[in-house]
C-alpha positions as CSV (number, residue, x, y, z in Angstrom):
1,X,19.3,-41.1,-11.8
2,X,18.5,-38.2,-14.2
3,X,17.9,-34.6,-13.0
4,X,14.3,-34.9,-14.3
5,X,13.7,-38.0,-12.3
6,X,15.1,-36.4,-9.1
7,X,12.8,-33.4,-9.6
8,X,9.8,-35.6,-10.2
9,X,10.5,-37.5,-6.9
10,X,11.1,-34.3,-5.0
11,X,7.8,-32.9,-6.4
12,X,5.9,-36.0,-5.4
13,X,7.3,-36.0,-1.9
14,X,6.4,-32.3,-1.5
15,X,2.8,-33.0,-2.7
16,X,2.5,-36.0,-0.3
17,X,3.7,-33.8,2.6
18,X,1.4,-30.9,1.5
19,X,-1.7,-33.0,1.3
20,X,-1.1,-34.5,4.7
21,X,-0.1,-31.3,6.4
22,X,-2.2,-30.5,9.4
23,X,-2.3,-26.8,8.6
24,X,-3.4,-27.4,5.0
25,X,-6.2,-29.6,6.3
26,X,-7.2,-27.0,8.9
27,X,-7.1,-24.2,6.3
28,X,-9.5,-26.2,4.1
29,X,-11.8,-27.0,7.0
30,X,-12.0,-23.4,8.1
31,X,-12.3,-21.8,4.6
32,X,-8.9,-20.1,4.4
33,X,-7.3,-19.8,1.0
34,X,-3.9,-21.2,2.2
35,X,-2.1,-22.5,5.2
36,X,-0.1,-19.3,5.4
37,X,-2.9,-17.6,7.2
38,X,-1.9,-19.4,10.4
39,X,1.5,-17.6,10.4
40,X,-0.1,-14.2,10.4
41,X,-2.7,-15.3,13.0
42,X,0.0,-16.4,15.4
43,X,2.1,-13.3,15.0
44,X,-1.0,-11.1,15.3
45,X,-2.1,-12.9,18.5
46,X,1.4,-12.4,20.0
47,X,2.2,-8.9,18.8
48,X,-1.2,-7.2,18.2
49,X,-0.5,-6.0,14.7
50,X,-4.0,-5.5,13.4
51,X,-6.6,-3.1,14.8
52,X,-9.9,-1.6,13.6
53,X,-9.5,1.5,11.4
54,X,-6.0,0.7,10.1
55,X,-4.9,1.2,6.5
56,X,-3.0,-1.9,5.4
57,X,-1.1,-2.9,2.2
58,X,-0.4,-6.6,1.5
59,X,2.3,-7.1,-1.1
60,X,2.4,-10.4,-3.0
61,X,-1.1,-11.1,-1.6
62,X,-2.3,-14.0,-3.8
63,X,-4.0,-16.3,-3.2
64,X,-5.2,-14.1,-0.4
65,X,-5.3,-15.9,3.0
66,X,-3.6,-13.0,4.8
67,X,-6.1,-10.6,3.2
68,X,-9.0,-12.8,4.5
69,X,-7.8,-12.5,8.0
70,X,-6.5,-8.9,8.0
71,X,-9.7,-7.6,6.3
72,X,-11.8,-8.8,9.2
73,X,-9.4,-7.6,11.9
74,X,-9.3,-3.9,10.7
75,X,-13.0,-3.4,10.6
76,X,-14.8,-1.2,11.3
77,X,-13.2,1.7,9.4
78,X,-10.2,-0.1,8.0
79,X,-8.8,-0.2,4.4
80,X,-6.9,-3.1,2.9
81,X,-5.2,-2.8,-0.4
82,X,-3.6,-6.0,-1.9
83,X,-1.1,-6.1,-4.7
84,X,0.3,-9.1,-6.7
85,X,1.5,-9.9,-10.2
86,X,-0.8,-12.9,-10.2
87,X,-4.6,-12.8,-10.3
88,X,-6.5,-13.1,-7.0
89,X,-10.1,-14.1,-6.6
90,X,-12.0,-11.0,-5.3
91,X,-13.1,-10.8,-1.7
92,X,-15.2,-8.4,0.4
93,X,-13.2,-5.7,2.1
94,X,-10.1,-5.9,-0.1
95,X,-9.1,-3.6,-3.0
96,X,-6.9,-5.7,-5.3
97,X,-4.4,-4.3,-7.8
98,X,-2.8,-6.8,-10.2
99,X,0.5,-5.4,-11.2
100,X,4.2,-4.8,-10.3
101,X,4.5,-2.3,-7.4
102,X,7.9,-1.3,-8.8
103,X,6.1,0.2,-11.8
104,X,4.8,3.8,-11.8
105,X,1.3,2.8,-13.2
106,X,0.8,0.3,-10.3
107,X,1.9,2.9,-7.7
108,X,-0.5,5.5,-9.2
109,X,-3.4,3.1,-8.8
110,X,-2.3,2.5,-5.2
111,X,-2.2,6.3,-4.5
112,X,-5.7,6.7,-6.0
113,X,-7.1,4.0,-3.7
114,X,-5.3,5.4,-0.7
115,X,-6.9,8.8,-1.4
116,X,-4.5,10.6,0.9
117,X,-4.5,8.0,3.7
118,X,-1.1,7.1,5.2
119,X,-0.3,3.4,5.5
120,X,-0.3,1.9,9.0
121,X,1.0,-1.5,8.2
122,X,2.9,-3.1,5.3
123,X,2.6,-6.9,5.0
124,X,4.7,-9.1,2.7
125,X,4.7,-12.9,2.5
126,X,6.4,-12.9,-0.8
127,X,8.8,-15.6,-1.8
128,X,10.6,-16.3,-5.1
129,X,10.2,-19.4,-7.1
130,X,13.0,-21.6,-5.7
131,X,15.5,-23.0,-8.2
132,X,17.4,-25.2,-5.7
133,X,20.6,-23.2,-6.3
134,X,21.2,-21.6,-2.9
135,X,23.1,-18.6,-4.0
136,X,20.5,-17.6,-6.6
137,X,17.6,-18.3,-4.3
138,X,19.1,-16.3,-1.5
139,X,19.6,-13.4,-3.8
140,X,16.0,-13.5,-5.1
141,X,14.5,-13.7,-1.7
142,X,16.7,-10.9,-0.4
143,X,15.7,-8.7,-3.3
144,X,12.0,-9.1,-2.5
145,X,12.6,-8.2,1.1
146,X,14.6,-5.2,0.1
147,X,11.7,-4.1,-2.3
148,X,9.3,-4.4,0.6
149,X,11.5,-2.2,2.8
150,X,11.8,0.4,0.1
151,X,8.0,0.3,-0.3
152,X,7.6,0.8,3.5
153,X,10.1,3.7,3.4
154,X,8.0,5.5,0.8
155,X,4.5,4.7,2.1
156,X,4.4,4.0,5.8
157,X,3.4,6.8,8.1
158,X,5.7,7.7,11.0
159,X,5.1,5.1,13.7
160,X,3.9,2.5,11.2
161,X,4.9,-1.2,11.1
162,X,6.1,-3.7,8.6
163,X,6.0,-7.5,8.6
164,X,8.1,-9.2,5.9
165,X,9.2,-12.7,5.1
166,X,12.9,-13.2,4.8
167,X,15.2,-16.2,4.4
168,X,18.4,-16.5,6.5
169,X,21.2,-16.5,4.0
170,X,23.5,-14.2,2.2
171,X,22.5,-10.6,2.8
172,X,20.3,-11.3,5.8
173,X,22.4,-9.3,8.3
174,X,22.7,-6.4,5.9
175,X,18.9,-6.4,5.5
176,X,18.4,-6.4,9.3
177,X,20.7,-3.4,9.7
178,X,18.8,-1.5,7.0
179,X,15.5,-2.3,8.7
180,X,16.9,-1.1,12.1
181,X,17.9,2.2,10.5
182,X,14.3,2.9,9.5
183,X,12.4,1.5,12.5
184,X,12.5,1.9,16.3
185,X,12.2,-1.9,17.0
186,X,13.0,-5.0,15.1
187,X,11.8,-8.5,16.2
188,X,12.2,-11.9,14.5
189,X,9.3,-14.4,14.4
190,X,9.2,-18.1,13.4
191,X,5.6,-19.1,13.5
192,X,4.7,-22.7,14.3
193,X,3.1,-23.0,10.8
194,X,6.5,-22.4,9.2
195,X,7.8,-25.8,8.1
196,X,10.8,-27.0,10.2
197,X,13.1,-27.4,7.2
198,X,12.3,-23.9,5.9
199,X,14.8,-21.1,6.5
200,X,12.1,-18.5,6.5
201,X,12.0,-15.9,9.2
202,X,9.5,-13.1,9.6
203,X,11.0,-9.7,10.5
204,X,8.5,-7.5,12.4
205,X,9.6,-3.9,12.3
206,X,7.7,-1.5,14.5
207,X,7.6,2.3,14.8
208,X,8.8,3.7,11.5
209,X,11.1,6.6,12.3
210,X,9.6,10.0,11.4
211,X,10.7,11.7,8.2
């Protein structure tokens, strides 16, 4: 069997599973942009992340299901800024920046939108495009989590929180230690909507230590 044939079969199996996924069907029925929203809903129900009046930044936000949910939960008085390299269909209550948050121009646009506000919560559901090569995929996933931590270090107010998707693999324990150095509390969450075979784990870091 050729590599191309194997990839085709794998893609077909994934599509079959995706179409028949209960969370996919529920997301469509309820008007959410993706099944990922149910991960955030479960964590928020358990840990009470989102409150009215908060300033929230969602990294890697497209297609925007986390934004849909968070934007409702932080009103009245809240502000939600979403960033992604990809386009995202506009939605009410969300300021979207298309760009790379590692670049100065993107960060300047973010600072303009924040208008002096400190960030209460950083969200990141980012994941790399998986190649199937474990070492490379682990490295890419860890890099995105490290970028999120760096962003939180620079923009979260003292006492602020961070929720970031990670994958248990090379570098995971080092990342945990780096998060623990910056935050008072670190919790691990595996929502029911995470597929069983997925190695994804969400790190919930609470109480950014003061500068």
